[in-house]
RODO-2510 file (C-alpha; in nm, 4 decimals, decimal comma):
residues 174
     n   res          X          Y          Z
     1     m    -1,6106    -0,0195    -1,4725
     2     d    -1,4337     0,2773    -1,6276
     3     k    -1,0578     0,3002    -1,5780
     4     i    -0,9193     0,5698    -1,3483
     5     i    -0,5705     0,7166    -1,3721
     6     l    -0,3890     0,9429    -1,1266
     7     v    -0,2716     1,2717    -1,2756
     8     k    -0,0709     1,5530    -1,1179
     9     p    -0,2813     1,8717    -1,1209
    10     d    -0,1750     2,1306    -1,3772
    11     l    -0,3230     2,4288    -1,5592
    12     s    -0,4742     2,2105    -1,8308
    13     y    -0,7196     2,0877    -1,5652
    14     a    -0,7845     2,4306    -1,4079
    15     d    -1,1441     2,4706    -1,5284
    16     e    -1,2338     2,1155    -1,4258
    17     i    -1,0691     2,1601    -1,0853
    18     i    -1,2778     2,4746    -1,0293
    19     k    -1,5946     2,2801    -1,1152
    20     y    -1,4858     1,9981    -0,8829
    21     k    -1,4227     2,2513    -0,6063
    22     e    -1,7629     2,4187    -0,6504
    23     e    -1,9478     2,0867    -0,6554
    24     s    -1,7587     1,9620    -0,3494
    25     l    -1,8133     2,2806    -0,1481
    26     a    -2,1875     2,2611    -0,2167
    27     e    -2,1810     1,9381    -0,0145
    28     s    -1,9176     2,0055     0,2542
    29     p    -1,6854     2,2878     0,3661
    30     i    -1,3849     2,0512     0,3431
    31     i    -1,2639     1,8826     0,0234
    32     n    -1,1004     1,5570     0,1304
    33     g    -0,7812     1,4537    -0,0448
    34     s    -0,7292     1,7927    -0,2073
    35     a    -0,4401     1,9396    -0,0052
    36     g    -0,6620     2,2233     0,1121
    37     l    -0,8188     2,3227    -0,2204
    38     d    -1,1186     2,4495    -0,0223
    39     r    -0,9005     2,7098     0,1549
    40     f    -0,7521     2,8808    -0,1511
    41     s    -0,9131     3,1688    -0,3376
    42     s    -0,7601     3,0775    -0,6729
    43     i    -0,6333     2,7705    -0,8524
    44     e    -0,3005     2,9430    -0,9186
    45     i    -0,2405     2,9940    -0,5452
    46     w    -0,3376     2,6299    -0,4817
    47     f    -0,0890     2,5137    -0,7493
    48     e     0,1840     2,7122    -0,5710
    49     e     0,0847     2,5449    -0,2440
    50     l     0,1081     2,2006    -0,4056
    51     k     0,4633     2,2827    -0,5185
    52     k     0,5566     2,3910    -0,1656
    53     r     0,4014     2,0799    -0,0134
    54     s     0,5845     1,8455    -0,2494
    55     c     0,9325     1,9176    -0,1139
    56     e     1,0852     1,8753     0,2314
    57     d     1,2658     2,2099     0,1990
    58     t     0,9517     2,4131     0,1214
    59     v     0,6673     2,2320     0,2961
    60     p     0,4788     2,4709     0,5287
    61     k     0,5534     2,4372     0,8999
    62     g     0,3464     2,1691     1,0707
    63     l     0,2878     1,9761     0,7470
    64     v     0,4783     1,6914     0,5858
    65     p     0,5729     1,6584     0,2189
    66     s     0,2866     1,5254     0,0097
    67     s     0,1828     1,4424    -0,3451
    68     t    -0,1661     1,5320    -0,4627
    69     y    -0,3312     1,3658    -0,7607
    70     l    -0,6491     1,4016    -0,9587
    71     g    -0,8445     1,0809    -1,0051
    72     v    -0,9301     1,1087    -1,3744
    73     r    -1,1640     0,8839    -1,5707
    74     e    -0,9510     0,7887    -1,8670
    75     k    -1,2247     0,7612    -2,1312
    76     d    -1,3364     1,1253    -2,1012
    77     n    -1,0612     1,2924    -1,8943
    78     y    -1,3173     1,3748    -1,6224
    79     i    -1,2060     1,4401    -1,2639
    80     v    -1,3931     1,1951    -1,0401
    81     g    -1,1903     1,2602    -0,7249
    82     m    -0,8674     1,3675    -0,5605
    83     i    -0,6174     1,1815    -0,3482
    84     d    -0,3322     1,3136    -0,1342
    85     i    -0,0351     1,1013    -0,0268
    86     r     0,1625     1,2193     0,2755
    87     h     0,5220     1,0956     0,2432
    88     y     0,5556     1,0224     0,6143
    89     l     0,3589     1,0752     0,9338
    90     n     0,3879     1,3450     1,1964
    91     e     0,2190     1,3214     1,5362
    92     y    -0,1129     1,4588     1,4099
    93     l    -0,1277     1,2347     1,1023
    94     t    -0,0519     0,9329     1,3205
    95     q    -0,3730     1,0049     1,5109
    96     v    -0,5980     1,1172     1,2265
    97     g    -0,5372     1,1622     0,8565
    98     g    -0,2727     0,8992     0,7981
    99     h    -0,0676     0,8686     0,4805
   100     i    -0,3594     0,8949     0,2388
   101     g    -0,6654     1,1159     0,2177
   102     y    -0,9121     1,0972    -0,0681
   103     g    -1,2475     1,2186    -0,1878
   104     v    -1,4790     1,1320    -0,4751
   105     r    -1,7309     1,3610    -0,6414
   106     k    -2,0788     1,2984    -0,5018
   107     t    -2,2137     1,2220    -0,8509
   108     e    -1,9407     0,9601    -0,9058
   109     r    -1,9627     0,7639    -0,5807
   110     n    -2,0439     0,3930    -0,5567
   111     k    -1,8831     0,3218    -0,8932
   112     g    -1,5575     0,1705    -0,7653
   113     y    -1,3523     0,4812    -0,8378
   114     a    -1,2258     0,5288    -0,4817
   115     k    -1,1007     0,1687    -0,4756
   116     q    -0,9130     0,2244    -0,8014
   117     m    -0,7686     0,5522    -0,6764
   118     l    -0,6527     0,3911    -0,3522
   119     k    -0,4933     0,0984    -0,5357
   120     l    -0,3020     0,3398    -0,7603
   121     a    -0,2027     0,5545    -0,4618
   122     l    -0,0631     0,2497    -0,2834
   123     e     0,1635     0,1925    -0,5855
   124     k     0,2839     0,5520    -0,5443
   125     c     0,3463     0,4776    -0,1746
   126     k     0,5680     0,1846    -0,2750
   127     e     0,7660     0,4200    -0,5003
   128     l     0,8092     0,6486    -0,1974
   129     k     0,9426     0,3483     0,0009
   130     i     0,6540     0,3598     0,2491
   131     k     0,6335     0,0105     0,3968
   132     k     0,3182     0,0450     0,6054
   133     v     0,0390     0,2856     0,5125
   134     l    -0,1982     0,4352     0,7684
   135     i    -0,5447     0,5380     0,6500
   136     t    -0,8173     0,6724     0,8767
   137     c    -1,1871     0,7359     0,8394
   138     d    -1,4759     0,8499     1,0544
   139     e    -1,6325     0,5599     1,2421
   140     d    -1,9671     0,6155     1,0683
   141     n    -1,8214     0,6417     0,7147
   142     i    -1,9089     0,2897     0,6017
   143     a    -1,8357     0,3605     0,2334
   144     s    -1,4813     0,4780     0,3070
   145     e    -1,4248     0,1846     0,5412
   146     k    -1,5205    -0,0554     0,2601
   147     v    -1,2752     0,1166     0,0255
   148     i    -0,9967     0,0894     0,2827
   149     l    -1,0737    -0,2758     0,3597
   150     s    -1,0671    -0,3556    -0,0139
   151     a    -0,6916    -0,2884     0,0021
   152     n    -0,6394    -0,5610     0,2661
   153     a    -0,6217    -0,3068     0,5460
   154     k    -0,6256    -0,4184     0,9078
   155     l    -0,8119    -0,2180     1,1715
   156     e    -0,5722    -0,1194     1,4495
   157     d    -0,8097     0,0755     1,6715
   158     i    -1,0737     0,3448     1,7041
   159     r    -0,9628     0,6697     1,8651
   160     n    -1,1706     0,9582     1,9886
   161     i    -1,0189     1,2728     1,8427
   162     d    -1,1859     1,5984     1,9427
   163     g    -1,5151     1,4208     2,0100
   164     e    -1,5162     1,2183     1,6859
   165     n    -1,4353     0,8491     1,6601
   166     k    -1,1736     0,7739     1,3948
   167     k    -1,0979     0,4243     1,2697
   168     r    -0,7281     0,3660     1,2021
   169     f    -0,6271     0,1052     0,9454
   170     w    -0,2838    -0,0164     0,8376
   171     i    -0,1925    -0,1607     0,4983
   172     d     0,1318    -0,3582     0,4785
   173     l     0,3074    -0,2976     0,1463
   174     q     0,6041    -0,5294     0,2069
***
């Protein structure tokens, strides 16, 4: 299996991020783990948003500080996915979303990349002094559930949120 590293997005990846965005939007209107990349008209505006979201003093109202990373295949510097770490939970994230959201390019799924990305993200969570990590997924998303369970997650419950069942898992980092 090829090694994945987590990299903070910057302008050197701009063209690849645009390609990732286009490929992702061809599949779904939402790009999981991307801190809203799907909602921004330009990469530059998205980079500004990432800066705002990274700091308690500048995070937009209703959101919590977060760190967004590119999941990059080390051998060829190719973006295989994105992962977003929320530094703490608000009421909404406690129900759905949790501390970590992630997505993997459709062409790169089922290669173990999401598991690697999650493992690396959990190390980042330790650095942020997060002791217990909440991760959620749709009840019918078996692939994501397997990724989450690979990190020794424990299912707490299934909640119906706006007509969709969400599985809520906790990972103890202590």
